[in-house]
N, C-alpha and C positions, 0 to 999 in steps of 0.2 A: 534425591540421590539417584545416580545413574543406574540403569538396569544392567548390572554386570555380575559376573562371577569371577572372583580373583583368587580362588584357592589354588594351591600347588600340590601335586601336579595337575595336569588337565583332568577335571572331574568327569568329563564325558569320554569314556573309553571308546565310544562309537562315533565320535564327532567326525572321524575320517570318512564315515559313510556318506557324509554330505558331498564329498569329492567323488567317491566311487560310484554313487548312484546318480550323479548329475548327468543329464543328457548332453549338455553343451558346456564346455569349460574354457575359460580364458585364463591363460597363464602369463603373468608379467615377470620378466627377469630384469633385474637391475644391472647397471654397468659394473658396479663393484663386485658382482659375482662372476660375470662373464669375462672380465678383463683384469689381468694382473696389473695393479697400479705401478709396480716396480718396473715391469718389462714392457707394458703396453700391449701385451699379446693375450690371445684367448687362453682361458683356463681349460685346456683341451680335455683332460681326464674328467673333470667335473661336468663339462659340457656334454660329453658322450653319455654320462650316467643320466643326465637330465633327458636327453633325447630317447634313451631306452625307456624311461618312465612315460614319455609322451607316446611312444610306440605301443607300450602296454595298454595305455588308455584307449588308443585307437583300436587295438585288438578286442577290447571289451565293447566296441561299438559306439564309443563316445566321440562326439565332435570336439575337436581341439583347435583353438586359435592361440597364437603366441604374440604377445606384445614384447618386443625385444629391444631393450636399450643396447648401447655398446658401440654405435657407429662413431660417435664423437671420440669416445675413449680409444677405440682402435685407430682412428684417423690421426689423432693428435700425436700418438707415438710414431706413426709412419711418417708424419710430416715434421717431426722433431719439435713440436710446440711445447714440450715440457709439462710441468705441473702448474697448479694455480688456476685462477679464473681466466677464461678466454674472452676476448672481445667478440661481439656478434659475428663479424666477418670471419674471424678465426674459427669460431664454432661451425660456421657454414662450410668453410673449407675443409675442416676436419671431418665433418659429416659426409661430404662428397667423397673424400678418400676412404673413409672407414666403412661406408655403407656397402661398397663393393665387397670388401672382405667379410663383412657380417653376413650378407646374403649368400655368399659362396660357402661360408661355414655351415649355415643352416641347410643349404641344398645338399651339400656333400654328406652331412651327418644323417639327414632323414632318408637320403637315397640308399643308405646301407640297410634300411628297414623297408625299402621299396615303397616309400611314402612320398608322393609328389608334394612339392612346396611351392608357394607363390608369395612373392614380395608385394606388400601393399604399403605405400607411403601416403600418409594423410596429413592434413593441416587442421587447425581448429575449425575453420569454416566448413570442412567436409563433414563434421559431426554436428554443426550448429545450424547451417543453412538447409532448409527443407529439401530442396531439389538435389543438392549434393549429398545430403544424408541418405536419400532414397537410392541414389546411384551407388554409393559406397555399400549400403546394406544389401542391395541386389547383387553386387559383385561378390561380397563375402558369402552370401547364401549360395550363390552358384558354385563358388570354389568348394564349399563344404559338401554340396551335393555331388560334386565330381570326385570327392575323396581326397582333396588336397588339404594341407595345413597352411592357412594364411599366416605369414609372419609379418607383423605390422609394426611400423615405427613412425614417429613424427617426421615429416619432411623438413628436417632442419636446414637443408641446403637452400630452400627458398623462403622459409617462414621468417618473418620479422618478429621483433619482440611484441608488437601489437597484435599479431595474429597467430601466436603459438601457445601451446599448452605450457611448454617449458619443463614438463615432467611426464613420465609415462604411466604414473599411477592413475591420474585422472583420465588419461587417454584410454587406458585399459578398461576403466569403469564405463566410459562412453561406448567402447566397443562391445562390452558385455550387455549394456542396455540396448544397443543397436541390433544385436543378433539374438536377443532374448536368452542370454546365458543364464544357466542355473547356478554356476559357481565361478567366482573370480579368485584366483590365487596370486597373491603378491609375494614373490620370493625376494627376501630382503637380506640385509646384513645384520638384522636383529631378529630375535625369535618371537616377536609379538609386540603387543601394545601394552605399555607400562603406565602406572599411575604417575611416574616421574622418570626422568632420565636415569636409568640404572647405572650409567657410568659415573655419575656424580652424586647419586643419592642411594645409599645402601638399603634404604627402607622402601624403595620402589617395588611395587608388586605387579606381576604379570596379570593382565585381564584376559581370562580364557574365553569368556563368552559375553558378547555385547549385542543388544537388540535395538538400541536406540542411540542416536548421536545427540547427546545433550550438551548444554554449555559446559558442564563439568568435564565431560569427555574431551571436548575441544580444548579446554584449558590445560589438559595434560600433555598435549602435543608439543614437540620441540622442533628444532631445525636440523637440516642435514649436516652431517659431520664429515663427509668424505669429499675429496676433490673430483672423483670420477663420476659421482652421482649428482643429480640435480634436485632430488626429491627430499624426503624427510617425513616425519610422522604427520606433519600438517597436511601434506598432500595425500597421505594414505587415509586420513580421516575424511578429507574431501571426496576421495574415491569411494569410501564406505558409504557416504551419504547418497551418492549417485546409485551405487549398487543396490542398497537396501530399498530405495524408492522404486527400483526396477524389479524388485522381487528376487534379487540375486544374492545368495550367500557370498561372503567374502572372508578370506583367511589371510592373515599376515603370518608368515613363517620364515625361519632362517633357511637360506639356501646354501649354507656352507657345507652341509652334510652331502655325502655322495647319495645319489638317488633321492633328491629332496621331496619329490611328489609322493614317492612310495613311503617316505617317512611320515608325511602328513596322514596318509591312509592308515598307518599303523599306530597313530596316536602320539606323535611327537609333540612337545610343548609348542603351543602356538596360540594365536588369538583369532577366534571366530566371531564374525559379525553376522548375526543370524536374521535373515529376512522372514517377515511374518506372512508374506503372500508369495505366490508363485509368479514367475515372469508372465505366464499366460493370463492370469487373473488381473495383474496390474495393467497389462496392455489393454485388455478388454475394458477395464474401468476408465482408462485414459481415453480410449476411443469413444466410449459411451457418454462420459460426463465432462470431459475437459475440452475437446476440440469443438470449434464452432462449425456446424455443417455449412457447406458452400453450395449445396444443390440437393436434388432428390432423384431417385430412380424408382419408377413404378413397375411392379412385376406382376406376372400372371399367376394363376392359381397353382400351376405346377411348380414354378420357382418358389412361391411362398411355402409350399409343402416341403420342398427340398431344403430350404433354409431352416425350417423347423426341425429337420432331421440332421442338422449339422453340416450340410453341404455348402459348397461355394456357390456364388452367384455367377452364372454364365450369361453371356450376351443373349442367347436364345430366349431366356426367360424374362427379358426386360421389354416393356412395351412403350415406355416413355422416359425421356431424360428432361429434367427441369433444372434451370439455373446455369451458371457459368463457373466451372471448376477446373482445376488442373490435376494432373496425375499426383496421387498421394493425398489429396484433400479428403476431408470427411464429408460424407453425404448421408442423407436419410433414405432408407429403403421402405417403401410403402406398397401395400397391395392396391388393387383396383378400386376398393371402397374408401381409400384414404387412410386406412389404419397403419400406424407406424410399426414396422416389423423389426427394424434394426438400424444401427449406425455402422458405417464401415468406411474403410480407406479405399478409394477407387483407384483402379490400375490404369485408367485412361482419362484423358481430358474430356470435357463435355463435347467438343466438336467431334473427336474420334469416337466417343461412345455413341453419339447419335447415328454415326455411319454403320455401326456394327450391331446395334440392338436387333433382336429377332433373328439373328444369323447364327449358324453353328460356328464353334471356335475354329474349326478347320478352314473356314472361309475368310477369317480375319486377315491373314497375310495378303491375300489377293485384293481385299478391299482397301486396306491401309497402305499396302506397299512395303510392309515390314512385319516381322514376326514378334508380337508382343505376348503377354501372358494369356493363357487360355481363359482365365476368369476375369470378369469385370471387378469383382471383389473376392479375394481369397478368403476361405473360412477362418484363417488365422487373423484376418483383418476385419472380422465381423463381430460386433457386440450385439447380440440379440436382445430384443425387448423382453423383460422378465416375464411378461404375460405370455409371450410366445414360448419361452422355455418351460412354462408350466403346463403346456398343452399335452 
């Protein structure tokens, strides 16, 4: 039996705390909410209420990223493509026309709250290929550090069927995984995950809390029923699997209400997929036990002590580089006696690392000719040996 709670109403009056207490939130908005299928225009009053919710989250100090559908839906109306399924080249043309309108709408709405916005268009390979993943992650982290709200969409204009997600549910989950998000919100045209299609089965029950994606849960998913959207419950379950593995809570909730995020916070009916670990612990486990190390860094006593205190590894504390690795690869960190201290994701390639070890971070730009990270391995990318943690 699946690990679920299916009572009505939502049995956890405080489930909205998962959203209010999250450090970093990814919000995905479907086309059917953003765009009126009859007119092909933005649902402006609803959109403004959503942006107010996002602004409130920002005022609480939360990082917010938005994965926004709607480019194709806006573009098809502008180009007169009508309803029904579009051919790939028609979808790409609609995306090209609609993305301008979508980006402008986000920029204008967030500007009213003095929040900078940045458009980020990605393809499947940007989240699957290691180097492009690191570049995308670095861009998003920098934007968040500068106080901007990244608005992300799939680059439908150039993506082919073979290299595209085709839905923004899974893309949103990959973004949450990429930035170590604590909570993923899927605003949908339904109010949660049901045991069956509630439109055709009156006995269908809302699942309010799920902590494991079992074959039973998968069998309950159905297909998309709207022309403007490309997802459905199947893609939401796929997104939940990605999110839970990343230590990120996920909620499916109806977006039809005004102020939909505020409604989740106050306990509206919805379905929570509850992660059993935090993003940080999952990431550390992944670094420590999943990735194959490509090299080694040998550190001095001062650096070893700093690592034990939870600090990052700076170039000045490294005395030797072993192996041939690229930026973002996993490496082993050892002390001078050969004892394994940690596994980590290195910020420089082996050739670059060899040039900057033993030097202060401020010297790195002059040595390499460009400004890179101050750390060879940032503390967020370090998984310490358990014996070190017990010191």
